[in-house]
Steps between C-alpha positions, in 0.01 A plus 500: 500500500560373850290360781513679835433337836262720696647675799361508854351824626425565871277804441206356695725424797643852487157662489373269777790598728444869431125481560546308826754752624250777439227305677714474813580869515843515336604840368522574130879537530540156660336325206604735218604346175845656546542318833391173345735548206785594736447182699502282188815657354688487828392140556625401155831681544529339843539164328821619334706396802380140447568530126850631571567219748398234249722655232790538747486136609459369143754739346243661267548848359268771629423633153311286247405726209306233314277428799458870569356554151266205557378648827443843343313351203277300736435809709404701192260225393357485850461877506279495192230332709473828692573720196846613618697639209790290380737790570381536860534129567846483345629802695363387835607137476842588358557721802369228732752256352779754548392542860500122548854472363618787719371321811663171393833679444472651847466155656781356290725777633390432859578130463837568338597701807338285768303182577322358193189280482539125457137432404220678316143434381474332162493780242313313227238315702446726801610859444433556131131393509444747784679774304275435199191515720614827657581640157143436388370655823714809440358546149149486642590744776647742246165498322308566825712788625382860480676731256656698786625191684867425536622198694767511768781254436777416743688176561845405624751524216300741283640849449273804545567600138379170357202492738404852387518403133282194560248702702480761223445234232224337706331833562497602135371190321271570206204312356363454152180702441324214322548142385569594138784736592643230725503245218647745247773607742587159647457322165340213691149373425396267784218271390316294760398161363403156631643280221220249565221613271522394136461651248568833673798424724669162529827314451606300198828307509588689816452841338226755581259554213138582424277763345551750780874443513530559125317827556720575802807473280341738252412746778857488635633566150271802462639636828863420415506305826623161617220254568521360854251226585391510865353179639155544651203273568123527487459513880770771536442694178333807650728516804806481275368786287429709811855434626641640175662174398408546135396778262235302315334159539482301176374147553152462353356708785123537507359848540259508792355750743680361804842550344390835359442628856874521562657504155463611140459282195603564144247480223396135450692290250275194521130433559363162607351331803497194725408159365558136590762252383452124551616168365349457155318180600311700765359774277132412535535470877626858550340713230350758739574642845210321668642163395844603618380610844416154630640321807666229291689752282865567574577861414861615500615862520820700531522736799494876528351614171171549321454125443485438873272798556258367237493158668446653844203701369337246270583145607338383825450124485794357306820379669766768449875440497741794500808408296788742554701426183329643195758328279377152590135562578372365166689174557270442797202489265678286241602249770140487632586653836260785421204546267465867420692825502330831436742750350530756223374394159835582337677260738241232425565552129875464547495202736251304290727559201803380695331194656274278289340364820359844593203685351309817565170395655297784346661617174427864428332556837633670810362548850637854528613802303864569563774722362873479552740788525824609658508580872643840590567711810279805544712722275312681227810599302615138480151372416465750213828383352406132525155563350650693209757228437233227515266689267778540244610137525140385464458710187826363360379139564790435739256386770310276257826344380600419860169321558530308173856398575426349841162349424628322191808348664 
């Protein structure tokens, strides 16, 4: 299992530029996806003169096979966000690397025969970050192009034969038909998780753990895939799913109608609701919502999720503090910097077991009915697989064992 840093995607910028060009009367050809892709590829290859100059001055070899494999692997991972097949990504980016080396060799030959550069932009801190950014842009542009599109590539130092091969690879990229086929082919299961919500997804001794992560490992095993944890957050959860940054969200995610408008959910694996947690010596003061919603009460809440939405809809008079770190939010109550947090009953159960100072204010009672499930893109094939897997694991008590394991620790 490995943790993946989420990549940047400029899709909104791309679409904005295209829509504005249309609004100002540009022709379809001038803003075609092929033209955009051509510009990106040529811009990236245009940096190869600077790369060559840096290597020339610092006596660095043009070819670095280890780095090349790293770049291709990163490109393949990036391509999965837009459902590019692993084979398409590998072919295109292998050819792009060959083109880059061909251009660098051209400049080395020019400098061997004539004046050579005595300075160059810093490869590591200036050029390489721009190349990574352009690489991500190119992946997105490949996904936006029409099936008949083929870019036009031409830059000093690049032979027509290599340019033609690269154009052909770009014009023939393929996409996975659904999320399940992508996972089975790539052997990568990308799980979006926040790592800040015990007992579902959290860190213990620096390692990711939790009910949902135990189940994520089981799901990856059933798919014969490597589990890749993708960092997300409650405020960015839905945007990250829409950007294709993960295949499934597993982090104690509440099923609600707002999320359901743009995504699918698996069958629920937990049913509960919102309730209050307080210092144990304050139980009688906060044993119903009316008592909580008073001007002198200090309510604390984490941002971006269903806890905050409940507070916004139901708490009008109390003083509300938004605390961004869900890992330390309960310390604020223990240290008397806050009085009440309203969160899921299962989290209240866990935190009151972990901290003798904390108690559930209304044992056995909840303000809401709430179910938790796994967040999915709108892909019926993938949802059916996840639901079947979850039904089987529920019947085999695997789900129950995961809950027992993390609630008893």
